[in-house]
N, CA, C and O atoms as a GROMACS GRO file, in nm:
protein
  472
    1MET      N    1   0.085  -0.117   0.000
    1MET     CA    2   0.000   0.000   0.000
    1MET      C    3   0.090   0.125   0.000
    1MET      O    4   0.183   0.134   0.080
    2PRO      N    5   0.063   0.218  -0.089
    2PRO     CA    6   0.148   0.338  -0.096
    2PRO      C    7   0.126   0.430   0.024
    2PRO      O    8   0.017   0.438   0.080
    3VAL      N    9   0.232   0.498   0.060
    3VAL     CA   10   0.225   0.594   0.170
    3VAL      C   11   0.165   0.724   0.115
    3VAL      O   12   0.209   0.774   0.012
    4ARG      N   13   0.064   0.776   0.185
    4ARG     CA   14  -0.002   0.899   0.141
    4ARG      C   15   0.002   1.009   0.247
    4ARG      O   16  -0.015   1.127   0.216
    5LEU      N   17   0.025   0.970   0.373
    5LEU     CA   18   0.022   1.066   0.484
    5LEU      C   19   0.162   1.083   0.541
    5LEU      O   20   0.244   0.991   0.537
    6PHE      N   21   0.189   1.202   0.593
    6PHE     CA   22   0.321   1.232   0.647
    6PHE      C   23   0.305   1.321   0.770
    6PHE      O   24   0.240   1.425   0.765
    7ARG      N   25   0.365   1.279   0.880
    7ARG     CA   26   0.372   1.364   0.999
    7ARG      C   27   0.518   1.403   1.017
    7ARG      O   28   0.602   1.318   1.044
    8PRO      N   29   0.547   1.531   1.002
    8PRO     CA   30   0.687   1.572   1.020
    8PRO      C   31   0.733   1.539   1.162
    8PRO      O   32   0.662   1.568   1.258
    9PRO      N   33   0.850   1.478   1.175
    9PRO     CA   34   0.900   1.445   1.309
    9PRO      C   35   0.899   1.569   1.399
    9PRO      O   36   0.945   1.676   1.361
   10TYR      N   37   0.847   1.550   1.518
   10TYR     CA   38   0.837   1.658   1.618
   10TYR      C   39   0.748   1.774   1.570
   10TYR      O   40   0.745   1.880   1.632
   11GLY      N   41   0.676   1.753   1.461
   11GLY     CA   42   0.590   1.859   1.408
   11GLY      C   43   0.669   1.972   1.345
   11GLY      O   44   0.614   2.079   1.318
   12ARG      N   45   0.797   1.950   1.322
   12ARG     CA   46   0.882   2.055   1.265
   12ARG      C   47   0.856   2.066   1.116
   12ARG      O   48   0.883   1.974   1.040
   13ARG      N   49   0.806   2.180   1.078
   13ARG     CA   50   0.773   2.206   0.939
   13ARG      C   51   0.851   2.326   0.891
   13ARG      O   52   0.892   2.411   0.970
   14SER      N   53   0.869   2.331   0.764
   14SER     CA   54   0.931   2.447   0.700
   14SER      C   55   0.879   2.450   0.557
   14SER      O   56   0.813   2.356   0.512
   15ALA      N   57   0.908   2.558   0.487
   15ALA     CA   58   0.865   2.567   0.347
   15ALA      C   59   0.925   2.452   0.267
   15ALA      O   60   0.859   2.396   0.179
   16ALA      N   61   1.050   2.416   0.296
   16ALA     CA   62   1.116   2.306   0.223
   16ALA      C   63   1.049   2.172   0.254
   16ALA      O   64   1.029   2.091   0.163
   17VAL      N   65   1.016   2.148   0.379
   17VAL     CA   66   0.947   2.023   0.416
   17VAL      C   67   0.811   2.017   0.348
   17VAL      O   68   0.774   1.914   0.291
   18ASP      N   69   0.737   2.127   0.355
   18ASP     CA   70   0.604   2.132   0.293
   18ASP      C   71   0.614   2.108   0.142
   18ASP      O   72   0.535   2.032   0.085
   19ARG      N   73   0.709   2.171   0.078
   19ARG     CA   74   0.728   2.158  -0.067
   19ARG      C   75   0.763   2.013  -0.103
   19ARG      O   76   0.709   1.957  -0.198
   20THR      N   77   0.853   1.954  -0.027
   20THR     CA   78   0.895   1.817  -0.054
   20THR      C   79   0.778   1.720  -0.036
   20THR      O   80   0.756   1.632  -0.119
   21ALA      N   81   0.705   1.737   0.072
   21ALA     CA   82   0.588   1.649   0.097
   21ALA      C   83   0.490   1.661  -0.019
   21ALA      O   84   0.442   1.560  -0.071
   22ARG      N   85   0.460   1.784  -0.059
   22ARG     CA   86   0.367   1.806  -0.172
   22ARG      C   87   0.419   1.742  -0.300
   22ARG      O   88   0.343   1.679  -0.373
   23SER      N   89   0.549   1.759  -0.325
   23SER     CA   90   0.606   1.705  -0.450
   23SER      C   91   0.599   1.552  -0.452
   23SER      O   92   0.597   1.491  -0.560
   24LEU      N   93   0.594   1.490  -0.336
   24LEU     CA   94   0.584   1.344  -0.327
   24LEU      C   95   0.439   1.298  -0.320
   24LEU      O   96   0.412   1.178  -0.310
   25GLY      N   97   0.347   1.392  -0.326
   25GLY     CA   98   0.205   1.357  -0.321
   25GLY      C   99   0.156   1.321  -0.182
   25GLY      O  100   0.056   1.252  -0.167
   26LEU      N  101   0.228   1.369  -0.081
   26LEU     CA  102   0.191   1.337   0.057
   26LEU      C  103   0.105   1.446   0.117
   26LEU      O  104   0.122   1.565   0.088
   27LEU      N  105   0.013   1.405   0.200
   27LEU     CA  106  -0.068   1.498   0.277
   27LEU      C  107  -0.006   1.507   0.416
   27LEU      O  108   0.001   1.407   0.488
   28GLU      N  109   0.039   1.626   0.454
   28GLU     CA  110   0.095   1.644   0.588
   28GLU      C  111  -0.018   1.645   0.689
   28GLU      O  112  -0.118   1.714   0.672
   29VAL      N  113   0.000   1.568   0.794
   29VAL     CA  114  -0.099   1.560   0.900
   29VAL      C  115  -0.031   1.598   1.031
   29VAL      O  116   0.067   1.536   1.072
   30LEU      N  117  -0.085   1.700   1.095
   30LEU     CA  118  -0.038   1.739   1.227
   30LEU      C  119  -0.147   1.706   1.328
   30LEU      O  120  -0.252   1.651   1.291
   31TRP      N  121  -0.125   1.738   1.450
   31TRP     CA  122  -0.221   1.706   1.555
   31TRP      C  123  -0.282   1.834   1.609
   31TRP      O  124  -0.224   1.942   1.601
   32SER      N  125  -0.401   1.818   1.666
   32SER     CA  126  -0.466   1.933   1.730
   32SER      C  127  -0.456   1.924   1.881
   32SER      O  128  -0.480   2.022   1.952
   33VAL      N  129  -0.422   1.805   1.931
   33VAL     CA  130  -0.408   1.784   2.076
   33VAL      C  131  -0.280   1.707   2.101
   33VAL      O  132  -0.259   1.599   2.045
   34ASP      N  133  -0.194   1.763   2.185
   34ASP     CA  134  -0.071   1.695   2.224
   34ASP      C  135  -0.092   1.636   2.363
   34ASP      O  136  -0.115   1.709   2.459
   35SER      N  137  -0.086   1.504   2.372
   35SER     CA  138  -0.104   1.437   2.501
   35SER      C  139   0.012   1.466   2.596
   35SER      O  140  -0.001   1.451   2.718
   36ARG      N  141   0.124   1.506   2.540
   36ARG     CA  142   0.247   1.534   2.614
   36ARG      C  143   0.306   1.407   2.677
   36ARG      O  144   0.385   1.414   2.772
   37ASP      N  145   0.266   1.293   2.624
   37ASP     CA  146   0.320   1.168   2.677
   37ASP      C  147   0.469   1.154   2.650
   37ASP      O  148   0.542   1.094   2.729
   38SER      N  149   0.516   1.211   2.538
   38SER     CA  150   0.658   1.200   2.506
   38SER      C  151   0.744   1.287   2.597
   38SER      O  152   0.866   1.272   2.601
   39LEU      N  153   0.680   1.378   2.670
   39LEU     CA  154   0.754   1.465   2.762
   39LEU      C  155   0.755   1.410   2.904
   39LEU      O  156   0.806   1.474   2.996
   40GLY      N  157   0.697   1.290   2.921
   40GLY     CA  158   0.703   1.225   3.052
   40GLY      C  159   0.582   1.247   3.140
   40GLY      O  160   0.588   1.219   3.260
   41ALA      N  161   0.472   1.296   3.084
   41ALA     CA  162   0.351   1.314   3.165
   41ALA      C  163   0.308   1.177   3.220
   41ALA      O  164   0.320   1.076   3.151
   42ASP      N  165   0.257   1.175   3.342
   42ASP     CA  166   0.204   1.050   3.395
   42ASP      C  167   0.067   1.024   3.332
   42ASP      O  168   0.015   1.108   3.260
   43TRP      N  169   0.010   0.908   3.359
   43TRP     CA  170  -0.112   0.869   3.290
   43TRP      C  171  -0.229   0.961   3.320
   43TRP      O  172  -0.314   0.983   3.233
   44LEU      N  173  -0.236   1.015   3.440
   44LEU     CA  174  -0.344   1.110   3.470
   44LEU      C  175  -0.323   1.242   3.398
   44LEU      O  176  -0.419   1.304   3.353
   45GLY      N  177  -0.198   1.285   3.385
   45GLY     CA  178  -0.167   1.407   3.311
   45GLY      C  179  -0.195   1.391   3.162
   45GLY      O  180  -0.247   1.482   3.098
   46ILE      N  181  -0.161   1.274   3.109
   46ILE     CA  182  -0.189   1.245   2.968
   46ILE      C  183  -0.340   1.252   2.944
   46ILE      O  184  -0.385   1.317   2.849
   47ALA      N  185  -0.416   1.187   3.030
   47ALA     CA  186  -0.562   1.187   3.016
   47ALA      C  187  -0.617   1.329   3.026
   47ALA      O  188  -0.705   1.366   2.949
   48LYS      N  189  -0.566   1.407   3.119
   48LYS     CA  190  -0.612   1.545   3.135
   48LYS      C  191  -0.583   1.627   3.009
   48LYS      O  192  -0.668   1.702   2.962
   49ASN      N  193  -0.463   1.613   2.955
   49ASN     CA  194  -0.425   1.686   2.834
   49ASN      C  195  -0.516   1.649   2.717
   49ASN      O  196  -0.559   1.737   2.641
   50VAL      N  197  -0.544   1.521   2.702
   50VAL     CA  198  -0.628   1.476   2.591
   50VAL      C  199  -0.772   1.522   2.610
   50VAL      O  200  -0.833   1.576   2.518
   51LYS      N  201  -0.825   1.503   2.730
   51LYS     CA  202  -0.965   1.539   2.756
   51LYS      C  203  -0.989   1.688   2.735
   51LYS      O  204  -1.099   1.728   2.695
   52ALA      N  205  -0.890   1.770   2.762
   52ALA     CA  206  -0.905   1.915   2.746
   52ALA      C  207  -0.927   1.954   2.599
   52ALA      O  208  -0.993   2.053   2.571
   53GLY      N  209  -0.872   1.876   2.506
   53GLY     CA  210  -0.885   1.910   2.365
   53GLY      C  211  -0.975   1.817   2.288
   53GLY      O  212  -0.984   1.825   2.165
   54LEU      N  213  -1.042   1.729   2.358
   54LEU     CA  214  -1.125   1.628   2.293
   54LEU      C  215  -1.249   1.689   2.230
   54LEU      O  216  -1.331   1.752   2.297
   55ARG      N  217  -1.263   1.670   2.098
   55ARG     CA  218  -1.382   1.716   2.025
   55ARG      C  219  -1.386   1.639   1.894
   55ARG      O  220  -1.285   1.583   1.851
   56PRO      N  221  -1.502   1.635   1.830
   56PRO     CA  222  -1.510   1.564   1.701
   56PRO      C  223  -1.405   1.618   1.603
   56PRO      O  224  -1.390   1.738   1.585
   57GLY      N  225  -1.334   1.526   1.540
   57GLY     CA  226  -1.234   1.562   1.441
   57GLY      C  227  -1.096   1.592   1.498
   57GLY      O  228  -1.002   1.616   1.422
   58ALA      N  229  -1.082   1.592   1.630
   58ALA     CA  230  -0.951   1.619   1.690
   58ALA      C  231  -0.853   1.508   1.651
   58ALA      O  232  -0.889   1.391   1.645
   59ILE      N  233  -0.731   1.548   1.624
   59ILE     CA  234  -0.623   1.452   1.599
   59ILE      C  235  -0.532   1.460   1.719
   59ILE      O  236  -0.473   1.564   1.748
   60ILE      N  237  -0.520   1.348   1.790
   60ILE     CA  238  -0.448   1.344   1.917
   60ILE      C  239  -0.315   1.274   1.898
   60ILE      O  240  -0.308   1.162   1.847
   61LEU      N  241  -0.208   1.341   1.940
   61LEU     CA  242  -0.074   1.286   1.931
   61LEU      C  243  -0.050   1.197   2.053
   61LEU      O  244  -0.046   1.245   2.166
   62LEU      N  245  -0.034   1.068   2.027
   62LEU     CA  246  -0.005   0.968   2.130
   62LEU      C  247   0.108   0.880   2.079
   62LEU      O  248   0.126   0.863   1.959
   63HIS      N  249   0.184   0.825   2.170
   63HIS     CA  250   0.294   0.735   2.134
   63HIS      C  251   0.266   0.598   2.195
   63HIS      O  252   0.249   0.586   2.316
   64GLU      N  253   0.263   0.495   2.111
   64GLU     CA  254   0.224   0.362   2.157
   64GLU      C  255   0.331   0.293   2.240
   64GLU      O  256   0.304   0.188   2.299
   65ASN      N  257   0.448   0.347   2.247
   65ASN     CA  258   0.555   0.283   2.321
   65ASN      C  259   0.568   0.334   2.465
   65ASN      O  260   0.671   0.316   2.529
   66ARG      N  261   0.464   0.396   2.514
   66ARG     CA  262   0.466   0.451   2.650
   66ARG      C  263   0.362   0.380   2.735
   66ARG      O  264   0.243   0.385   2.705
   67GLY      N  265   0.407   0.313   2.842
   67GLY     CA  266   0.314   0.245   2.931
   67GLY      C  267   0.211   0.338   2.991
   67GLY      O  268   0.095   0.301   3.010
   68GLN      N  269   0.254   0.460   3.021
   68GLN     CA  270   0.162   0.557   3.080
   68GLN      C  271   0.050   0.593   2.980
   68GLN      O  272  -0.063   0.617   3.020
   69THR      N  273   0.083   0.596   2.851
   69THR     CA  274  -0.016   0.628   2.748
   69THR      C  275  -0.121   0.518   2.741
   69THR      O  276  -0.241   0.546   2.735
   70ILE      N  277  -0.076   0.394   2.742
   70ILE     CA  278  -0.169   0.281   2.736
   70ILE      C  279  -0.263   0.285   2.856
   70ILE      O  280  -0.383   0.264   2.842
   71ARG      N  281  -0.209   0.310   2.972
   71ARG     CA  282  -0.291   0.318   3.093
   71ARG      C  283  -0.393   0.433   3.083
   71ARG      O  284  -0.510   0.415   3.119
   72ALA      N  285  -0.350   0.549   3.035
   72ALA     CA  286  -0.441   0.663   3.019
   72ALA      C  287  -0.552   0.630   2.920
   72ALA      O  288  -0.668   0.664   2.943
   73LEU      N  289  -0.517   0.564   2.810
   73LEU     CA  290  -0.617   0.525   2.711
   73LEU      C  291  -0.719   0.430   2.773
   73LEU      O  292  -0.840   0.450   2.761
   74LYS      N  293  -0.670   0.327   2.838
   74LYS     CA  294  -0.756   0.222   2.892
   74LYS      C  295  -0.850   0.272   3.001
   74LYS      O  296  -0.968   0.239   3.002
   75TYR      N  297  -0.798   0.351   3.092
   75TYR     CA  298  -0.876   0.387   3.212
   75TYR      C  299  -0.943   0.524   3.206
   75TYR      O  300  -1.035   0.549   3.284
   76ARG      N  301  -0.900   0.612   3.117
   76ARG     CA  302  -0.957   0.746   3.116
   76ARG      C  303  -1.004   0.793   2.977
   76ARG      O  304  -1.117   0.838   2.962
   77ILE      N  305  -0.916   0.783   2.878
   77ILE     CA  306  -0.946   0.844   2.749
   77ILE      C  307  -1.056   0.769   2.674
   77ILE      O  308  -1.154   0.830   2.631
   78LEU      N  309  -1.041   0.637   2.657
   78LEU     CA  310  -1.143   0.562   2.584
   78LEU      C  311  -1.279   0.564   2.655
   78LEU      O  312  -1.381   0.578   2.589
   79PRO      N  313  -1.283   0.550   2.789
   79PRO     CA  314  -1.413   0.566   2.856
   79PRO      C  315  -1.474   0.706   2.835
   79PRO      O  316  -1.595   0.719   2.823
   80GLU      N  317  -1.390   0.809   2.832
   80GLU     CA  318  -1.440   0.945   2.809
   80GLU      C  319  -1.496   0.961   2.667
   80GLU      O  320  -1.597   1.027   2.647
   81LEU      N  321  -1.430   0.899   2.571
   81LEU     CA  322  -1.482   0.902   2.434
   81LEU      C  323  -1.621   0.841   2.430
   81LEU      O  324  -1.714   0.899   2.373
   82ARG      N  325  -1.637   0.724   2.491
   82ARG     CA  326  -1.768   0.658   2.493
   82ARG      C  327  -1.871   0.745   2.564
   82ARG      O  328  -1.984   0.757   2.518
   83ARG      N  329  -1.833   0.804   2.676
   83ARG     CA  330  -1.924   0.889   2.752
   83ARG      C  331  -1.975   1.006   2.667
   83ARG      O  332  -2.091   1.045   2.678
   84ARG      N  333  -1.887   1.061   2.583
   84ARG     CA  334  -1.923   1.175   2.499
   84ARG      C  335  -1.986   1.134   2.366
   84ARG      O  336  -2.021   1.220   2.285
   85GLY      N  337  -2.000   1.005   2.344
   85GLY     CA  338  -2.058   0.958   2.218
   85GLY      C  339  -1.962   0.970   2.100
   85GLY      O  340  -2.006   0.978   1.986
   86LEU      N  341  -1.833   0.970   2.128
   86LEU     CA  342  -1.731   0.978   2.023
   86LEU      C  343  -1.664   0.842   2.008
   86LEU      O  344  -1.681   0.755   2.093
   87ARG      N  345  -1.591   0.825   1.901
   87ARG     CA  346  -1.514   0.702   1.886
   87ARG      C  347  -1.378   0.734   1.825
   87ARG      O  348  -1.363   0.829   1.748
   88ALA      N  349  -1.282   0.653   1.860
   88ALA     CA  350  -1.147   0.669   1.807
   88ALA      C  351  -1.141   0.609   1.667
   88ALA      O  352  -1.191   0.499   1.643
   89VAL      N  353  -1.079   0.683   1.576
   89VAL     CA  354  -1.057   0.632   1.440
   89VAL      C  355  -0.914   0.667   1.400
   89VAL      O  356  -0.850   0.754   1.459
   90SER      N  357  -0.866   0.597   1.300
   90SER     CA  358  -0.734   0.628   1.246
   90SER      C  359  -0.743   0.755   1.162
   90SER      O  360  -0.853   0.798   1.126
   91VAL      N  361  -0.630   0.814   1.131
   91VAL     CA  362  -0.630   0.933   1.046
   91VAL      C  363  -0.690   0.901   0.908
   91VAL      O  364  -0.770   0.980   0.859
   92PRO      N  365  -0.654   0.789   0.844
   92PRO     CA  366  -0.719   0.759   0.716
   92PRO      C  367  -0.872   0.747   0.728
   92PRO      O  368  -0.944   0.792   0.640
   93GLU      N  369  -0.920   0.689   0.836
   93GLU     CA  370  -1.065   0.681   0.857
   93GLU      C  371  -1.126   0.820   0.873
   93GLU      O  372  -1.231   0.849   0.817
   94LEU      N  373  -1.059   0.905   0.950
   94LEU     CA  374  -1.108   1.041   0.970
   94LEU      C  375  -1.117   1.115   0.837
   94LEU      O  376  -1.215   1.183   0.810
   95LEU      N  377  -1.014   1.102   0.756
   95LEU     CA  378  -1.014   1.169   0.626
   95LEU      C  379  -1.122   1.114   0.534
   95LEU      O  380  -1.179   1.188   0.454
   96ALA      N  381  -1.151   0.985   0.544
   96ALA     CA  382  -1.258   0.926   0.463
   96ALA      C  383  -1.394   0.976   0.510
   96ALA      O  384  -1.483   1.002   0.429
   97LEU      N  385  -1.411   0.989   0.643
   97LEU     CA  386  -1.539   1.034   0.699
   97LEU      C  387  -1.562   1.184   0.678
   97LEU      O  388  -1.675   1.227   0.657
   98ASP      N  389  -1.454   1.262   0.683
   98ASP     CA  390  -1.465   1.407   0.673
   98ASP      C  391  -1.347   1.462   0.594
   98ASP      O  392  -1.257   1.523   0.651
   99PRO      N  393  -1.346   1.439   0.464
   99PRO     CA  394  -1.228   1.480   0.384
   99PRO      C  395  -1.213   1.631   0.379
   99PRO      O  396  -1.312   1.705   0.377
  100PRO      N  397  -1.088   1.677   0.378
  100PRO     CA  398  -1.065   1.821   0.366
  100PRO      C  399  -1.103   1.868   0.225
  100PRO      O  400  -1.086   1.794   0.128
  101SER      N  401  -1.154   1.988   0.215
  101SER     CA  402  -1.190   2.044   0.085
  101SER      C  403  -1.062   2.079   0.008
  101SER      O  404  -0.954   2.089   0.066
  102GLU      N  405  -1.077   2.097  -0.121
  102GLU     CA  406  -0.962   2.138  -0.203
  102GLU      C  407  -0.908   2.272  -0.154
  102GLU      O  408  -0.787   2.294  -0.153
  103THR      N  409  -0.998   2.362  -0.113
  103THR     CA  410  -0.956   2.493  -0.062
  103THR      C  411  -0.869   2.475   0.062
  103THR      O  412  -0.766   2.540   0.075
  104ARG      N  413  -0.910   2.388   0.151
  104ARG     CA  414  -0.832   2.365   0.273
  104ARG      C  415  -0.699   2.300   0.241
  104ARG      O  416  -0.596   2.334   0.299
  105LEU      N  417  -0.700   2.205   0.148
  105LEU     CA  418  -0.574   2.141   0.110
  105LEU      C  419  -0.478   2.243   0.050
  105LEU      O  420  -0.359   2.241   0.082
  106ARG      N  421  -0.527   2.331  -0.034
  106ARG     CA  422  -0.442   2.434  -0.095
  106ARG      C  423  -0.397   2.536   0.010
  106ARG      O  424  -0.287   2.591   0.000
  107GLY      N  425  -0.483   2.562   0.110
  107GLY     CA  426  -0.452   2.661   0.213
  107GLY      C  427  -0.354   2.613   0.317
  107GLY      O  428  -0.301   2.693   0.395
  108GLY      N  429  -0.329   2.483   0.321
  108GLY     CA  430  -0.232   2.428   0.414
  108GLY      C  431  -0.273   2.444   0.559
  108GLY      O  432  -0.392   2.443   0.592
  109GLN      N  433  -0.175   2.458   0.645
  109GLN     CA  434  -0.198   2.461   0.789
  109GLN      C  435  -0.290   2.576   0.831
  109GLN      O  436  -0.373   2.558   0.920
  110ALA      N  437  -0.278   2.690   0.769
  110ALA     CA  438  -0.362   2.804   0.807
  110ALA      C  439  -0.509   2.771   0.790
  110ALA      O  440  -0.591   2.810   0.874
  111ALA      N  441  -0.544   2.701   0.684
  111ALA     CA  442  -0.684   2.664   0.660
  111ALA      C  443  -0.731   2.562   0.764
  111ALA      O  444  -0.846   2.566   0.807
  112CYS      N  445  -0.643   2.473   0.803
  112CYS     CA  446  -0.680   2.372   0.903
  112CYS      C  447  -0.696   2.433   1.041
  112CYS      O  448  -0.787   2.396   1.115
  113VAL      N  449  -0.609   2.525   1.076
  113VAL     CA  450  -0.620   2.593   1.205
  113VAL      C  451  -0.750   2.669   1.211
  113VAL      O  452  -0.818   2.669   1.313
  114GLN      N  453  -0.785   2.734   1.101
  114GLN     CA  454  -0.911   2.808   1.093
  114GLN      C  455  -1.027   2.714   1.117
  114GLN      O  456  -1.122   2.749   1.186
  115ARG      N  457  -1.021   2.594   1.059
  115ARG     CA  458  -1.130   2.499   1.073
  115ARG      C  459  -1.146   2.457   1.218
  115ARG      O  460  -1.259   2.446   1.266
  116ARG      N  461  -1.036   2.432   1.289
  116ARG     CA  462  -1.045   2.390   1.428
  116ARG      C  463  -1.121   2.492   1.512
  116ARG      O  464  -1.196   2.456   1.603
  117GLY      N  465  -1.102   2.618   1.481
  117GLY     CA  466  -1.166   2.723   1.560
  117GLY      C  467  -1.310   2.746   1.523
  117GLY      O  468  -1.384   2.809   1.599
  118SER      N  469  -1.353   2.697   1.406
  118SER     CA  470  -1.490   2.723   1.362
  118SER      C  471  -1.584   2.609   1.393
  118SER      O  472  -1.703   2.617   1.362
   0.00000   0.00000   0.00000
């Protein structure tokens, strides 16, 4: 299966990174909520960070290699999703359910930030 999505490491973007991703036909995907698990937050802190930004369409940055993240997901985040009537989906599923418009794709990050606020 061909790669179509790209998350710049550490979210570090530049005009050159954006240009290269576009030239390769990749859609850059960033997150709207940082769990801060990679910074050493404990499982309650991770859950608090995620719950604060939880809304339909949110893209949450989580790292699967963190025991604290798994615990936060199991005991706080996934139950909160169910309580709010939301469900976790992969980024490809999210894009299939709610694809970005051509205008948003051309507008890049600024168009996506605008969407989050509206």
